[in-house]
mmCIF file of the N, C-alpha and C atoms, coordinates in Angstrom:
data_MODEL
# 
_entry.id   MODEL 
# 
loop_
_atom_site.group_PDB 
_atom_site.id 
_atom_site.type_symbol 
_atom_site.label_atom_id 
_atom_site.label_alt_id 
_atom_site.label_comp_id 
_atom_site.label_asym_id 
_atom_site.label_entity_id 
_atom_site.label_seq_id 
_atom_site.pdbx_PDB_ins_code 
_atom_site.Cartn_x 
_atom_site.Cartn_y 
_atom_site.Cartn_z 
_atom_site.occupancy 
_atom_site.B_iso_or_equiv 
_atom_site.pdbx_formal_charge 
_atom_site.auth_seq_id 
_atom_site.auth_comp_id 
_atom_site.auth_asym_id 
_atom_site.auth_atom_id 
_atom_site.pdbx_PDB_model_num 
ATOM 1   N N  . MET A 1 1  ? 31.263 176.487 102.227 1.00 0.00 ? 1  MET A N  1 
ATOM 2   C CA . MET A 1 1  ? 32.476 176.249 101.447 1.00 0.00 ? 1  MET A CA 1 
ATOM 3   C C  . MET A 1 1  ? 32.145 175.392 100.225 1.00 0.00 ? 1  MET A C  1 
ATOM 4   N N  . SER A 1 2  ? 32.662 175.759 99.102  1.00 0.00 ? 2  SER A N  1 
ATOM 5   C CA . SER A 1 2  ? 32.387 175.068 97.857  1.00 0.00 ? 2  SER A CA 1 
ATOM 6   C C  . SER A 1 2  ? 33.341 173.888 97.666  1.00 0.00 ? 2  SER A C  1 
ATOM 7   N N  . ASN A 1 3  ? 32.805 172.815 97.118  1.00 0.00 ? 3  ASN A N  1 
ATOM 8   C CA . ASN A 1 3  ? 33.628 171.646 96.796  1.00 0.00 ? 3  ASN A CA 1 
ATOM 9   C C  . ASN A 1 3  ? 33.990 171.615 95.317  1.00 0.00 ? 3  ASN A C  1 
ATOM 10  N N  . ASN A 1 4  ? 33.759 172.716 94.623  1.00 0.00 ? 4  ASN A N  1 
ATOM 11  C CA . ASN A 1 4  ? 34.049 172.751 93.192  1.00 0.00 ? 4  ASN A CA 1 
ATOM 12  C C  . ASN A 1 4  ? 35.519 172.513 92.914  1.00 0.00 ? 4  ASN A C  1 
ATOM 13  N N  . GLN A 1 5  ? 35.764 171.859 91.795  1.00 0.00 ? 5  GLN A N  1 
ATOM 14  C CA . GLN A 1 5  ? 37.113 171.653 91.290  1.00 0.00 ? 5  GLN A CA 1 
ATOM 15  C C  . GLN A 1 5  ? 37.324 172.617 90.128  1.00 0.00 ? 5  GLN A C  1 
ATOM 16  N N  . ARG A 1 6  ? 38.460 173.289 90.086  1.00 0.00 ? 6  ARG A N  1 
ATOM 17  C CA . ARG A 1 6  ? 38.759 174.206 88.987  1.00 0.00 ? 6  ARG A CA 1 
ATOM 18  C C  . ARG A 1 6  ? 39.691 173.508 88.008  1.00 0.00 ? 6  ARG A C  1 
ATOM 19  N N  . TYR A 1 7  ? 39.350 173.630 86.729  1.00 0.00 ? 7  TYR A N  1 
ATOM 20  C CA . TYR A 1 7  ? 40.137 173.019 85.662  1.00 0.00 ? 7  TYR A CA 1 
ATOM 21  C C  . TYR A 1 7  ? 40.567 174.095 84.677  1.00 0.00 ? 7  TYR A C  1 
ATOM 22  N N  . PHE A 1 8  ? 41.816 174.019 84.256  1.00 0.00 ? 8  PHE A N  1 
ATOM 23  C CA . PHE A 1 8  ? 42.370 174.929 83.259  1.00 0.00 ? 8  PHE A CA 1 
ATOM 24  C C  . PHE A 1 8  ? 42.559 174.163 81.963  1.00 0.00 ? 8  PHE A C  1 
ATOM 25  N N  . ILE A 1 9  ? 42.217 174.775 80.851  1.00 0.00 ? 9  ILE A N  1 
ATOM 26  C CA . ILE A 1 9  ? 42.374 174.142 79.551  1.00 0.00 ? 9  ILE A CA 1 
ATOM 27  C C  . ILE A 1 9  ? 43.127 175.081 78.616  1.00 0.00 ? 9  ILE A C  1 
ATOM 28  N N  . GLU A 1 10 ? 43.891 174.472 77.744  1.00 0.00 ? 10 GLU A N  1 
ATOM 29  C CA . GLU A 1 10 ? 44.603 175.207 76.701  1.00 0.00 ? 10 GLU A CA 1 
ATOM 30  C C  . GLU A 1 10 ? 43.973 174.813 75.379  1.00 0.00 ? 10 GLU A C  1 
ATOM 31  N N  . LEU A 1 11 ? 43.672 175.787 74.538  1.00 0.00 ? 11 LEU A N  1 
ATOM 32  C CA . LEU A 1 11 ? 43.087 175.468 73.256  1.00 0.00 ? 11 LEU A CA 1 
ATOM 33  C C  . LEU A 1 11 ? 43.645 176.366 72.164  1.00 0.00 ? 11 LEU A C  1 
ATOM 34  N N  . ALA A 1 12 ? 43.453 175.915 70.951  1.00 0.00 ? 12 ALA A N  1 
ATOM 35  C CA . ALA A 1 12 ? 43.784 176.687 69.754  1.00 0.00 ? 12 ALA A CA 1 
ATOM 36  C C  . ALA A 1 12 ? 42.559 176.604 68.856  1.00 0.00 ? 12 ALA A C  1 
ATOM 37  N N  . TYR A 1 13 ? 42.294 177.667 68.110  1.00 0.00 ? 13 TYR A N  1 
ATOM 38  C CA . TYR A 1 13 ? 41.136 177.619 67.222  1.00 0.00 ? 13 TYR A CA 1 
ATOM 39  C C  . TYR A 1 13 ? 41.320 178.517 66.014  1.00 0.00 ? 13 TYR A C  1 
ATOM 40  N N  . ASN A 1 14 ? 40.627 178.127 64.958  1.00 0.00 ? 14 ASN A N  1 
ATOM 41  C CA . ASN A 1 14 ? 40.531 178.928 63.749  1.00 0.00 ? 14 ASN A CA 1 
ATOM 42  C C  . ASN A 1 14 ? 39.280 179.778 63.916  1.00 0.00 ? 14 ASN A C  1 
ATOM 43  N N  . GLY A 1 15 ? 39.434 181.064 64.027  1.00 0.00 ? 15 GLY A N  1 
ATOM 44  C CA . GLY A 1 15 ? 38.322 181.951 64.327  1.00 0.00 ? 15 GLY A CA 1 
ATOM 45  C C  . GLY A 1 15 ? 37.532 182.450 63.140  1.00 0.00 ? 15 GLY A C  1 
ATOM 46  N N  . THR A 1 16 ? 37.805 181.934 61.958  1.00 0.00 ? 16 THR A N  1 
ATOM 47  C CA . THR A 1 16 ? 37.153 182.429 60.749  1.00 0.00 ? 16 THR A CA 1 
ATOM 48  C C  . THR A 1 16 ? 35.628 182.482 60.873  1.00 0.00 ? 16 THR A C  1 
ATOM 49  N N  . ALA A 1 17 ? 35.024 181.459 61.438  1.00 0.00 ? 17 ALA A N  1 
ATOM 50  C CA . ALA A 1 17 ? 33.555 181.369 61.499  1.00 0.00 ? 17 ALA A CA 1 
ATOM 51  C C  . ALA A 1 17 ? 32.954 181.979 62.761  1.00 0.00 ? 17 ALA A C  1 
ATOM 52  N N  . TYR A 1 18 ? 33.777 182.584 63.604  1.00 0.00 ? 18 TYR A N  1 
ATOM 53  C CA . TYR A 1 18 ? 33.287 183.056 64.905  1.00 0.00 ? 18 TYR A CA 1 
ATOM 54  C C  . TYR A 1 18 ? 33.451 184.557 65.071  1.00 0.00 ? 18 TYR A C  1 
ATOM 55  N N  . HIS A 1 19 ? 32.624 185.104 65.941  1.00 0.00 ? 19 HIS A N  1 
ATOM 56  C CA . HIS A 1 19 ? 32.692 186.530 66.264  1.00 0.00 ? 19 HIS A CA 1 
ATOM 57  C C  . HIS A 1 19 ? 33.506 186.725 67.535  1.00 0.00 ? 19 HIS A C  1 
ATOM 58  N N  . GLY A 1 20 ? 34.682 186.147 67.543  1.00 0.00 ? 20 GLY A N  1 
ATOM 59  C CA . GLY A 1 20 ? 35.595 186.286 68.665  1.00 0.00 ? 20 GLY A CA 1 
ATOM 60  C C  . GLY A 1 20 ? 35.383 185.252 69.745  1.00 0.00 ? 20 GLY A C  1 
ATOM 61  N N  . TRP A 1 21 ? 36.109 185.403 70.830  1.00 0.00 ? 21 TRP A N  1 
ATOM 62  C CA . TRP A 1 21 ? 36.039 184.479 71.960  1.00 0.00 ? 21 TRP A CA 1 
ATOM 63  C C  . TRP A 1 21 ? 34.763 184.682 72.770  1.00 0.00 ? 21 TRP A C  1 
ATOM 64  N N  . GLN A 1 22 ? 34.475 185.901 73.161  1.00 0.00 ? 22 GLN A N  1 
ATOM 65  C CA . GLN A 1 22 ? 33.467 186.196 74.169  1.00 0.00 ? 22 GLN A CA 1 
ATOM 66  C C  . GLN A 1 22 ? 32.032 186.045 73.659  1.00 0.00 ? 22 GLN A C  1 
ATOM 67  N N  . ILE A 1 23 ? 31.168 185.501 74.526  1.00 0.00 ? 23 ILE A N  1 
ATOM 68  C CA . ILE A 1 23 ? 29.753 185.335 74.198  1.00 0.00 ? 23 ILE A CA 1 
ATOM 69  C C  . ILE A 1 23 ? 29.134 186.692 73.879  1.00 0.00 ? 23 ILE A C  1 
ATOM 70  N N  . GLN A 1 24 ? 28.349 186.706 72.788  1.00 0.00 ? 24 GLN A N  1 
ATOM 71  C CA . GLN A 1 24 ? 27.671 187.917 72.334  1.00 0.00 ? 24 GLN A CA 1 
ATOM 72  C C  . GLN A 1 24 ? 26.249 187.564 71.928  1.00 0.00 ? 24 GLN A C  1 
ATOM 73  N N  . GLN A 1 25 ? 25.363 188.519 72.051  1.00 0.00 ? 25 GLN A N  1 
ATOM 74  C CA . GLN A 1 25 ? 24.008 188.316 71.548  1.00 0.00 ? 25 GLN A CA 1 
ATOM 75  C C  . GLN A 1 25 ? 24.049 188.353 70.026  1.00 0.00 ? 25 GLN A C  1 
ATOM 76  N N  . ASN A 1 26 ? 23.293 187.490 69.392  1.00 0.00 ? 26 ASN A N  1 
ATOM 77  C CA . ASN A 1 26 ? 23.131 187.474 67.930  1.00 0.00 ? 26 ASN A CA 1 
ATOM 78  C C  . ASN A 1 26 ? 24.406 187.169 67.158  1.00 0.00 ? 26 ASN A C  1 
ATOM 79  N N  . ALA A 1 27 ? 25.361 186.481 67.778  1.00 0.00 ? 27 ALA A N  1 
ATOM 80  C CA . ALA A 1 27 ? 26.588 186.101 67.068  1.00 0.00 ? 27 ALA A CA 1 
ATOM 81  C C  . ALA A 1 27 ? 27.147 184.832 67.709  1.00 0.00 ? 27 ALA A C  1 
ATOM 82  N N  . VAL A 1 28 ? 27.750 183.986 66.918  1.00 0.00 ? 28 VAL A N  1 
ATOM 83  C CA . VAL A 1 28 ? 28.340 182.740 67.418  1.00 0.00 ? 28 VAL A CA 1 
ATOM 84  C C  . VAL A 1 28 ? 29.781 183.004 67.851  1.00 0.00 ? 28 VAL A C  1 
ATOM 85  N N  . SER A 1 29 ? 30.105 182.604 69.079  1.00 0.00 ? 29 SER A N  1 
ATOM 86  C CA . SER A 1 29 ? 31.456 182.813 69.597  1.00 0.00 ? 29 SER A CA 1 
ATOM 87  C C  . SER A 1 29 ? 32.084 181.487 70.004  1.00 0.00 ? 29 SER A C  1 
ATOM 88  N N  . VAL A 1 30 ? 33.391 181.498 70.158  1.00 0.00 ? 30 VAL A N  1 
ATOM 89  C CA . VAL A 1 30 ? 34.126 180.311 70.592  1.00 0.00 ? 30 VAL A CA 1 
ATOM 90  C C  . VAL A 1 30 ? 33.699 179.933 72.011  1.00 0.00 ? 30 VAL A C  1 
ATOM 91  N N  . GLN A 1 31 ? 33.593 180.896 72.902  1.00 0.00 ? 31 GLN A N  1 
ATOM 92  C CA . GLN A 1 31 ? 33.216 180.622 74.287  1.00 0.00 ? 31 GLN A CA 1 
ATOM 93  C C  . GLN A 1 31 ? 31.835 179.967 74.361  1.00 0.00 ? 31 GLN A C  1 
ATOM 94  N N  . GLU A 1 32 ? 30.906 180.445 73.585  1.00 0.00 ? 32 GLU A N  1 
ATOM 95  C CA . GLU A 1 32 ? 29.555 179.873 73.568  1.00 0.00 ? 32 GLU A CA 1 
ATOM 96  C C  . GLU A 1 32 ? 29.591 178.390 73.195  1.00 0.00 ? 32 GLU A C  1 
ATOM 97  N N  . LEU A 1 33 ? 30.321 178.073 72.132  1.00 0.00 ? 33 LEU A N  1 
ATOM 98  C CA . LEU A 1 33 ? 30.379 176.683 71.683  1.00 0.00 ? 33 LEU A CA 1 
ATOM 99  C C  . LEU A 1 33 ? 31.155 175.796 72.652  1.00 0.00 ? 33 LEU A C  1 
ATOM 100 N N  . LEU A 1 34 ? 32.206 176.332 73.255  1.00 0.00 ? 34 LEU A N  1 
ATOM 101 C CA . LEU A 1 34 ? 32.956 175.558 74.244  1.00 0.00 ? 34 LEU A CA 1 
ATOM 102 C C  . LEU A 1 34 ? 32.082 175.276 75.466  1.00 0.00 ? 34 LEU A C  1 
ATOM 103 N N  . ASN A 1 35 ? 31.345 176.275 75.932  1.00 0.00 ? 35 ASN A N  1 
ATOM 104 C CA . ASN A 1 35 ? 30.443 176.067 77.071  1.00 0.00 ? 35 ASN A CA 1 
ATOM 105 C C  . ASN A 1 35 ? 29.413 174.983 76.763  1.00 0.00 ? 35 ASN A C  1 
ATOM 106 N N  . LYS A 1 36 ? 28.830 175.028 75.572  1.00 0.00 ? 36 LYS A N  1 
ATOM 107 C CA . LYS A 1 36 ? 27.835 174.025 75.176  1.00 0.00 ? 36 LYS A CA 1 
ATOM 108 C C  . LYS A 1 36 ? 28.454 172.634 75.126  1.00 0.00 ? 36 LYS A C  1 
ATOM 109 N N  . ALA A 1 37 ? 29.660 172.527 74.556  1.00 0.00 ? 37 ALA A N  1 
ATOM 110 C CA . ALA A 1 37 ? 30.318 171.223 74.450  1.00 0.00 ? 37 ALA A CA 1 
ATOM 111 C C  . ALA A 1 37 ? 30.658 170.655 75.831  1.00 0.00 ? 37 ALA A C  1 
ATOM 112 N N  . LEU A 1 38 ? 31.246 171.473 76.694  1.00 0.00 ? 38 LEU A N  1 
ATOM 113 C CA . LEU A 1 38 ? 31.583 171.003 78.040  1.00 0.00 ? 38 LEU A CA 1 
ATOM 114 C C  . LEU A 1 38 ? 30.329 170.660 78.836  1.00 0.00 ? 38 LEU A C  1 
ATOM 115 N N  . SER A 1 39 ? 29.278 171.429 78.680  1.00 0.00 ? 39 SER A N  1 
ATOM 116 C CA . SER A 1 39 ? 28.020 171.153 79.376  1.00 0.00 ? 39 SER A CA 1 
ATOM 117 C C  . SER A 1 39 ? 27.427 169.824 78.922  1.00 0.00 ? 39 SER A C  1 
ATOM 118 N N  . THR A 1 40 ? 27.534 169.531 77.634  1.00 0.00 ? 40 THR A N  1 
ATOM 119 C CA . THR A 1 40 ? 27.037 168.260 77.108  1.00 0.00 ? 40 THR A CA 1 
ATOM 120 C C  . THR A 1 40 ? 27.859 167.095 77.651  1.00 0.00 ? 40 THR A C  1 
ATOM 121 N N  . ILE A 1 41 ? 29.170 167.218 77.585  1.00 0.00 ? 41 ILE A N  1 
ATOM 122 C CA . ILE A 1 41 ? 30.060 166.140 78.040  1.00 0.00 ? 41 ILE A CA 1 
ATOM 123 C C  . ILE A 1 41 ? 29.910 165.887 79.537  1.00 0.00 ? 41 ILE A C  1 
ATOM 124 N N  . LEU A 1 42 ? 29.846 166.949 80.325  1.00 0.00 ? 42 LEU A N  1 
ATOM 125 C CA . LEU A 1 42 ? 29.804 166.822 81.785  1.00 0.00 ? 42 LEU A CA 1 
ATOM 126 C C  . LEU A 1 42 ? 28.382 166.733 82.339  1.00 0.00 ? 42 LEU A C  1 
ATOM 127 N N  . ARG A 1 43 ? 27.396 166.883 81.458  1.00 0.00 ? 43 ARG A N  1 
ATOM 128 C CA . ARG A 1 43 ? 25.975 166.752 81.822  1.00 0.00 ? 43 ARG A CA 1 
ATOM 129 C C  . ARG A 1 43 ? 25.557 167.710 82.930  1.00 0.00 ? 43 ARG A C  1 
ATOM 130 N N  . GLN A 1 44 ? 26.036 168.943 82.816  1.00 0.00 ? 44 GLN A N  1 
ATOM 131 C CA . GLN A 1 44 ? 25.666 170.007 83.753  1.00 0.00 ? 44 GLN A CA 1 
ATOM 132 C C  . GLN A 1 44 ? 26.064 171.330 83.119  1.00 0.00 ? 44 GLN A C  1 
ATOM 133 N N  . PRO A 1 45 ? 25.446 172.425 83.538  1.00 0.00 ? 45 PRO A N  1 
ATOM 134 C CA . PRO A 1 45 ? 25.823 173.724 82.963  1.00 0.00 ? 45 PRO A CA 1 
ATOM 135 C C  . PRO A 1 45 ? 27.263 174.101 83.325  1.00 0.00 ? 45 PRO A C  1 
ATOM 136 N N  . ILE A 1 46 ? 28.043 174.436 82.315  1.00 0.00 ? 46 ILE A N  1 
ATOM 137 C CA . ILE A 1 46 ? 29.438 174.845 82.511  1.00 0.00 ? 46 ILE A CA 1 
ATOM 138 C C  . ILE A 1 46 ? 29.632 176.212 81.871  1.00 0.00 ? 46 ILE A C  1 
ATOM 139 N N  . GLU A 1 47 ? 30.285 177.103 82.604  1.00 0.00 ? 47 GLU A N  1 
ATOM 140 C CA . GLU A 1 47 ? 30.642 178.416 82.077  1.00 0.00 ? 47 GLU A CA 1 
ATOM 141 C C  . GLU A 1 47 ? 32.151 178.571 82.172  1.00 0.00 ? 47 GLU A C  1 
ATOM 142 N N  . THR A 1 48 ? 32.768 178.905 81.054  1.00 0.00 ? 48 THR A N  1 
ATOM 143 C CA . THR A 1 48 ? 34.213 179.086 81.016  1.00 0.00 ? 48 THR A CA 1 
ATOM 144 C C  . THR A 1 48 ? 34.565 180.560 81.193  1.00 0.00 ? 48 THR A C  1 
ATOM 145 N N  . THR A 1 49 ? 35.780 180.792 81.647  1.00 0.00 ? 49 THR A N  1 
ATOM 146 C CA . THR A 1 49 ? 36.357 182.130 81.717  1.00 0.00 ? 49 THR A CA 1 
ATOM 147 C C  . THR A 1 49 ? 37.653 182.095 80.927  1.00 0.00 ? 49 THR A C  1 
ATOM 148 N N  . GLY A 1 50 ? 37.778 182.962 79.938  1.00 0.00 ? 50 GLY A N  1 
ATOM 149 C CA . GLY A 1 50 ? 38.963 182.972 79.096  1.00 0.00 ? 50 GLY A CA 1 
ATOM 150 C C  . GLY A 1 50 ? 40.022 183.935 79.593  1.00 0.00 ? 50 GLY A C  1 
ATOM 151 N N  . CYS A 1 51 ? 41.239 183.767 79.082  1.00 0.00 ? 51 CYS A N  1 
ATOM 152 C CA . CYS A 1 51 ? 42.370 184.601 79.483  1.00 0.00 ? 51 CYS A CA 1 
ATOM 153 C C  . CYS A 1 51 ? 42.352 185.971 78.810  1.00 0.00 ? 51 CYS A C  1 
ATOM 154 N N  . GLY A 1 52 ? 41.465 186.149 77.861  1.00 0.00 ? 52 GLY A N  1 
ATOM 155 C CA . GLY A 1 52 ? 41.382 187.415 77.141  1.00 0.00 ? 52 GLY A CA 1 
ATOM 156 C C  . GLY A 1 52 ? 40.257 187.344 76.139  1.00 0.00 ? 52 GLY A C  1 
ATOM 157 N N  . ARG A 1 53 ? 40.329 188.191 75.124  1.00 0.00 ? 53 ARG A N  1 
ATOM 158 C CA . ARG A 1 53 ? 39.304 188.202 74.086  1.00 0.00 ? 53 ARG A CA 1 
ATOM 159 C C  . ARG A 1 53 ? 39.979 188.258 72.730  1.00 0.00 ? 53 ARG A C  1 
ATOM 160 N N  . THR A 1 54 ? 39.250 187.837 71.713  1.00 0.00 ? 54 THR A N  1 
ATOM 161 C CA . THR A 1 54 ? 39.725 188.001 70.343  1.00 0.00 ? 54 THR A CA 1 
ATOM 162 C C  . THR A 1 54 ? 38.617 188.671 69.537  1.00 0.00 ? 54 THR A C  1 
ATOM 163 N N  . ASP A 1 55 ? 38.984 189.283 68.451  1.00 0.00 ? 55 ASP A N  1 
ATOM 164 C CA . ASP A 1 55 ? 38.025 189.936 67.569  1.00 0.00 ? 55 ASP A CA 1 
ATOM 165 C C  . ASP A 1 55 ? 37.440 188.930 66.587  1.00 0.00 ? 55 ASP A C  1 
ATOM 166 N N  . THR A 1 56 ? 36.439 189.355 65.862  1.00 0.00 ? 56 THR A N  1 
ATOM 167 C CA . THR A 1 56 ? 35.812 188.523 64.838  1.00 0.00 ? 56 THR A CA 1 
ATOM 168 C C  . THR A 1 56 ? 36.858 188.021 63.857  1.00 0.00 ? 56 THR A C  1 
ATOM 169 N N  . GLY A 1 57 ? 36.819 186.719 63.593  1.00 0.00 ? 57 GLY A N  1 
ATOM 170 C CA . GLY A 1 57 ? 37.700 186.118 62.597  1.00 0.00 ? 57 GLY A CA 1 
ATOM 171 C C  . GLY A 1 57 ? 39.134 185.869 63.027  1.00 0.00 ? 57 GLY A C  1 
ATOM 172 N N  . VAL A 1 58 ? 39.482 186.219 64.251  1.00 0.00 ? 58 VAL A N  1 
ATOM 173 C CA . VAL A 1 58 ? 40.860 186.067 64.729  1.00 0.00 ? 58 VAL A CA 1 
ATOM 174 C C  . VAL A 1 58 ? 41.094 184.641 65.214  1.00 0.00 ? 58 VAL A C  1 
ATOM 175 N N  . HIS A 1 59 ? 42.242 184.086 64.862  1.00 0.00 ? 59 HIS A N  1 
ATOM 176 C CA . HIS A 1 59 ? 42.629 182.736 65.277  1.00 0.00 ? 59 HIS A CA 1 
ATOM 177 C C  . HIS A 1 59 ? 43.429 182.814 66.580  1.00 0.00 ? 59 HIS A C  1 
ATOM 178 N N  . ALA A 1 60 ? 43.460 181.710 67.292  1.00 0.00 ? 60 ALA A N  1 
ATOM 179 C CA . ALA A 1 60 ? 44.265 181.629 68.510  1.00 0.00 ? 60 ALA A CA 1 
ATOM 180 C C  . ALA A 1 60 ? 45.127 180.372 68.446  1.00 0.00 ? 60 ALA A C  1 
ATOM 181 N N  . LYS A 1 61 ? 46.426 180.547 68.647  1.00 0.00 ? 61 LYS A N  1 
ATOM 182 C CA . LYS A 1 61 ? 47.349 179.405 68.683  1.00 0.00 ? 61 LYS A CA 1 
ATOM 183 C C  . LYS A 1 61 ? 47.505 178.862 70.092  1.00 0.00 ? 61 LYS A C  1 
ATOM 184 N N  . GLU A 1 62 ? 47.383 179.736 71.083  1.00 0.00 ? 62 GLU A N  1 
ATOM 185 C CA . GLU A 1 62 ? 47.562 179.335 72.483  1.00 0.00 ? 62 GLU A CA 1 
ATOM 186 C C  . GLU A 1 62 ? 46.646 180.211 73.338  1.00 0.00 ? 62 GLU A C  1 
ATOM 187 N N  . PHE A 1 63 ? 45.499 179.654 73.708  1.00 0.00 ? 63 PHE A N  1 
ATOM 188 C CA . PHE A 1 63 ? 44.492 180.386 74.477  1.00 0.00 ? 63 PHE A CA 1 
ATOM 189 C C  . PHE A 1 63 ? 44.163 179.550 75.708  1.00 0.00 ? 63 PHE A C  1 
ATOM 190 N N  . PHE A 1 64 ? 44.014 180.191 76.845  1.00 0.00 ? 64 PHE A N  1 
ATOM 191 C CA . PHE A 1 64 ? 43.743 179.469 78.083  1.00 0.00 ? 64 PHE A CA 1 
ATOM 192 C C  . PHE A 1 64 ? 42.396 179.889 78.653  1.00 0.00 ? 64 PHE A C  1 
ATOM 193 N N  . ALA A 1 65 ? 41.723 178.939 79.245  1.00 0.00 ? 65 ALA A N  1 
ATOM 194 C CA . ALA A 1 65 ? 40.441 179.199 79.900  1.00 0.00 ? 65 ALA A CA 1 
ATOM 195 C C  . ALA A 1 65 ? 40.340 178.292 81.118  1.00 0.00 ? 65 ALA A C  1 
ATOM 196 N N  . HIS A 1 66 ? 39.399 178.618 81.985  1.00 0.00 ? 66 HIS A N  1 
ATOM 197 C CA . HIS A 1 66 ? 39.144 177.722 83.115  1.00 0.00 ? 66 HIS A CA 1 
ATOM 198 C C  . HIS A 1 66 ? 37.643 177.598 83.334  1.00 0.00 ? 66 HIS A C  1 
ATOM 199 N N  . PHE A 1 67 ? 37.278 176.523 84.037  1.00 0.00 ? 67 PHE A N  1 
ATOM 200 C CA . PHE A 1 67 ? 35.885 176.298 84.420  1.00 0.00 ? 67 PHE A CA 1 
ATOM 201 C C  . PHE A 1 67 ? 35.873 175.514 85.715  1.00 0.00 ? 67 PHE A C  1 
ATOM 202 N N  . ASP A 1 68 ? 34.750 175.587 86.409  1.00 0.00 ? 68 ASP A N  1 
ATOM 203 C CA . ASP A 1 68 ? 34.583 174.858 87.660  1.00 0.00 ? 68 ASP A CA 1 
ATOM 204 C C  . ASP A 1 68 ? 33.585 173.729 87.449  1.00 0.00 ? 68 ASP A C  1 
ATOM 205 N N  . ALA A 1 69 ? 33.839 172.604 88.099  1.00 0.00 ? 69 ALA A N  1 
ATOM 206 C CA . ALA A 1 69 ? 32.946 171.463 88.101  1.00 0.00 ? 69 ALA A CA 1 
ATOM 207 C C  . ALA A 1 69 ? 32.684 171.059 89.551  1.00 0.00 ? 69 ALA A C  1 
ATOM 208 N N  . PRO A 1 70 ? 31.476 170.625 89.875  1.00 0.00 ? 70 PRO A N  1 
ATOM 209 C CA . PRO A 1 70 ? 31.142 170.322 91.272  1.00 0.00 ? 70 PRO A CA 1 
ATOM 210 C C  . PRO A 1 70 ? 31.716 169.006 91.776  1.00 0.00 ? 70 PRO A C  1 
ATOM 211 N N  . TYR A 1 71 ? 32.448 168.299 90.921  1.00 0.00 ? 71 TYR A N  1 
ATOM 212 C CA . TYR A 1 71 ? 33.041 167.036 91.328  1.00 0.00 ? 71 TYR A CA 1 
ATOM 213 C C  . TYR A 1 71 ? 34.333 166.830 90.535  1.00 0.00 ? 71 TYR A C  1 
ATOM 214 N N  . PRO A 1 72 ? 35.245 166.033 91.039  1.00 0.00 ? 72 PRO A N  1 
ATOM 215 C CA . PRO A 1 72 ? 36.493 165.775 90.304  1.00 0.00 ? 72 PRO A CA 1 
ATOM 216 C C  . PRO A 1 72 ? 36.218 165.014 89.005  1.00 0.00 ? 72 PRO A C  1 
ATOM 217 N N  . LEU A 1 73 ? 36.871 165.400 87.947  1.00 0.00 ? 73 LEU A N  1 
ATOM 218 C CA . LEU A 1 73 ? 36.747 164.697 86.665  1.00 0.00 ? 73 LEU A CA 1 
ATOM 219 C C  . LEU A 1 73 ? 37.732 163.545 86.649  1.00 0.00 ? 73 LEU A C  1 
ATOM 220 N N  . LYS A 1 74 ? 37.338 162.471 86.032  1.00 0.00 ? 74 LYS A N  1 
ATOM 221 C CA . LYS A 1 74 ? 38.203 161.300 85.940  1.00 0.00 ? 74 LYS A CA 1 
ATOM 222 C C  . LYS A 1 74 ? 39.262 161.534 84.872  1.00 0.00 ? 74 LYS A C  1 
ATOM 223 N N  . GLY A 1 75 ? 40.508 161.253 85.200  1.00 0.00 ? 75 GLY A N  1 
ATOM 224 C CA . GLY A 1 75 ? 41.610 161.358 84.242  1.00 0.00 ? 75 GLY A CA 1 
ATOM 225 C C  . GLY A 1 75 ? 41.876 160.020 83.599  1.00 0.00 ? 75 GLY A C  1 
ATOM 226 N N  . GLU A 1 76 ? 42.673 160.028 82.566  1.00 0.00 ? 76 GLU A N  1 
ATOM 227 C CA . GLU A 1 76 ? 43.032 158.763 81.913  1.00 0.00 ? 76 GLU A CA 1 
ATOM 228 C C  . GLU A 1 76 ? 44.282 158.197 82.528  1.00 0.00 ? 76 GLU A C  1 
# 
């Protein structure tokens, strides 16, 4: 049985500089950068799952994703 904690996040982004949400070879995506940022902050590999996909250059006003962490995160 896994002790992972699941966290849901809501985000908005300007997609002008990105090739959409989903990770792609040879292109920078929002998901790729979010995974890197969360992995840096939490000091462990983090992979997000998004609620959908966007095309190159598309902005998102309300986008949801989730990720699992092996321990509870401290809240404020």
